[in-house]
Steps between C-alpha positions, in 0.01 A plus 500: 500500500567124515575328169221267567245785540626660174488173311144434630363845409656474148397131464867415418711205597711605803826339351456699171444824690796421729727494197362831384539655846865391513563682187317812613698479826831483315411807306387684813142537400374308806667426830468179692463469886553200717409438861176594685413749245577309180404554147547734202466875462574746237852630526409842403169704481291396208533834314882432488476141337444492121351219312822498293689401821259230566503351150879511482535338844287219399590452125865618511671828400488403129110474506462801261782398280423132421275366238171369629464250219861361454704626813784245438537572128412861441719803589639812344756306301262234387156659506180310432254637239296688789809630688493872364117512512493401862781734600259800500250290703775396758615861537138622559435223739824583689401859524152428607602257777780742618247778528237288687538448867362229718284761683338585161416142429353430846292824521 
C-alpha cells in the first residue's frame, strides 16, 4: 500500500506515519518498494510478527525497561516509588505482546 493510502485510512498525518514506517522498515517489520509498484508491505506473514516487535521498533528496545513516569530519572539503581510495582506490569505486558501476533489483532 502507498503511505498516503495508509495515512488516509488511519486518519494520520503522512509525515508522522512516514517516521513510524521508517522505524518498522529498519526493524524488518515492513518492507518498502520503489518504482512502478511502490509502497509498503509486511516483511513477513502477519502470524510471524508479534506486537512486541512492533512496540520495540517504534519505541526502542528499552521500551519494557524504562519508567513510564520518569524515564530520565528512574532506573534500577535509582528507582522511583513505583518502579518495583510497575515491574510486574511491564513483565506481564511484555509477555502478552510477545504472545500476540499481528494476525490475531487484525482478525
